[in-house]
C-alpha positions in Angstrom: -51.3 -19.0 -208.8 -48.0 -18.8 -206.4 -47.4 -15.2 -204.4 -43.8 -14.6 -203.7 -43.1 -13.6 -200.3 -40.9 -11.2 -198.8 -38.2 -12.4 -196.0 -35.6 -10.8 -193.6 -32.7 -11.4 -192.5 -31.0 -9.6 -189.3 -28.2 -10.2 -186.9 -30.1 -9.3 -183.7 -33.9 -10.6 -184.5 -36.7 -9.0 -185.2 -37.0 -10.5 -188.9 -37.6 -13.8 -190.2 -34.0 -15.1 -190.0 -30.4 -14.3 -188.8 -29.2 -16.3 -191.1 -28.6 -15.6 -194.7 -28.3 -19.2 -195.4 -31.2 -20.2 -193.6 -33.2 -17.7 -195.4 -32.4 -19.2 -198.9 -33.1 -22.7 -197.3 -36.4 -21.5 -196.4 -37.0 -18.9 -199.7 -39.1 -20.2 -203.2 -38.6 -19.3 -206.3 -39.3 -15.6 -206.9 -39.0 -14.4 -203.4 -37.3 -11.6 -201.9 -34.5 -12.2 -199.1 -34.2 -8.3 -197.9 -31.0 -8.3 -195.6 -30.0 -5.7 -193.4 -27.4 -3.0 -193.6 -25.0 -5.5 -191.2 -22.0 -7.5 -191.3 -22.7 -11.4 -191.5 -19.6 -13.2 -191.3 -20.0 -16.3 -194.0 -18.3 -20.1 -192.2 -19.3 -21.5 -195.1 -20.2 -20.2 -198.6 -23.6 -18.9 -199.6 -25.4 -20.8 -201.7 -28.3 -19.9 -203.6 -29.1 -23.7 -204.3 -30.4 -22.9 -207.9 -33.7 -20.8 -206.9 -34.4 -17.6 -208.8 -34.6 -15.7 -205.7 -33.1 -11.8 -204.8 -31.2 -11.6 -202.2 -31.1 -7.4 -201.8 -29.1 -5.1 -198.9 -29.9 -2.2 -197.3 -28.2 0.5 -199.2 -27.0 4.1 -198.0 -29.9 6.8 -199.0 -27.7 9.1 -199.9 -24.7 8.0 -201.8 -25.9 4.6 -202.7 -23.6 2.6 -201.7 -24.2 -1.3 -200.2 -24.7 -1.9 -196.8 -24.5 -5.2 -196.0 -21.4 -6.8 -195.9 -20.9 -10.7 -196.6 -17.6 -11.1 -195.5 -15.3 -14.6 -195.4 -13.2 -14.0 -193.0 -10.1 -15.0 -195.4 -11.2 -18.7 -194.0 -13.2 -19.5 -197.6 -15.4 -18.5 -200.1 -17.9 -15.9 -200.0 -21.1 -17.2 -202.2 -21.0 -19.8 -204.9 -23.5 -21.0 -208.1 -23.5 -24.3 -208.6 -27.0 -25.1 -209.7 -27.5 -23.4 -212.6 -29.0 -20.3 -211.2 -30.3 -17.8 -214.1 -31.1 -14.5 -214.4 -33.8 -14.5 -211.9 -31.0 -15.3 -209.2 -30.3 -11.7 -208.7 -27.7 -10.0 -205.7 -28.3 -6.5 -204.9 -26.5 -4.1 -203.2 -24.0 -6.3 -201.2 -20.7 -6.6 -200.5 -18.8 -9.4 -201.2 -15.6 -9.4 -198.4 -12.1 -11.1 -197.6 -13.4 -14.2 -199.2 -10.2 -16.9 -200.0 -10.7 -20.1 -202.3 -8.3 -21.5 -205.0 -11.2 -20.3 -207.3 -13.6 -17.3 -206.7 -12.8 -16.4 -203.1 -15.4 -13.7 -203.4 -17.9 -15.6 -205.8 -17.7 -18.8 -207.9 -20.3 -19.6 -210.7 -20.1 -23.0 -212.5 -22.4 -23.2 -215.2 -24.1 -20.8 -213.5 -25.2 -16.7 -214.8 -27.5 -14.5 -211.9 -28.0 -10.5 -212.2 -25.7 -8.9 -210.2 -26.1 -5.1 -209.2 -24.8 -2.5 -207.5 -22.4 -5.2 -206.0 -18.7 -4.5 -204.4 -16.7 -7.6 -204.8 -13.3 -6.1 -202.4 -10.3 -7.6 -200.7 -10.7 -11.2 -202.3 -8.4 -13.3 -202.8 -7.7 -16.7 -205.2 -5.4 -18.6 -207.0 -7.4 -17.9 -209.8 -10.4 -15.0 -209.8 -10.0 -13.2 -206.5 -13.4 -11.6 -207.3 -14.8 -14.2 -209.1 -14.3 -17.5 -210.9 -16.8 -18.0 -214.0 -17.0 -21.2 -215.3 -19.0 -23.9 -217.6 -20.7 -20.9 -219.8 -21.4 -19.1 -217.0 -22.6 -15.9 -218.0 -23.8 -13.1 -215.2 -25.2 -9.8 -215.5 -23.1 -7.6 -213.9 -24.0 -3.7 -214.0 -23.2 -0.6 -211.4 -21.1 -2.4 -209.6 -17.3 -2.4 -208.0 -14.2 -4.7 -207.8 -11.5 -3.4 -205.7 -8.5 -4.8 -203.9 -8.6 -8.4 -205.0 -6.0 -10.5 -205.8 -5.0 -13.9 -207.7 -1.6 -15.4 -207.6 -2.4 -16.9 -210.9 -4.7 -15.0 -212.7 -7.6 -13.0 -212.8 -7.8 -11.2 -210.0 -11.0 -9.4 -210.4 -12.8 -11.5 -212.5 -11.1 -14.7 -214.5 -13.9 -16.9 -217.0 -12.9 -20.1 -218.7 -15.2 -22.7 -220.5 -17.1 -20.3 -223.0 -18.2 -17.8 -220.2 -19.7 -14.3 -221.2 -20.5 -12.0 -218.9 -22.0 -9.0 -219.5 -20.7 -5.8 -217.3 -22.1 -2.6 -217.3 -21.3 0.9 -215.8 -18.8 -1.3 -213.6 
């Protein structure tokens, strides 16, 4: 049997990795990546590579608000799921902000249906799907999450769906 590992990410060292993508690259299905409550500037979209892993950010102990920020710097998309990620790919306690892309500034799902819990999509921009763009049957489960101040020039400031997508959105 294979044991799941917990990998840690922080910017200042003292963790297993200083880059979220490096931790994902090293992770195996079932692993948990715990990300410190810091702002991570994303130069290239974070990609889970089809792995069934958990990306878990830190939370404020009093309010429960996410403290881990992935910032696209208004230069590109923040996160993408392109490899048929399913419910075992989990994003928890994360802020996706300042992503800019033609489709899905904050997040882009193509044929993928991850689990998204207690996440915030804010200040993202796209032509379609400022916060999130879903295509080819992508049906993520979104719970206790927020979409604020996202914009699109054409359609779907918060979320845009196309091609048979059916996201489940609860308490958001």
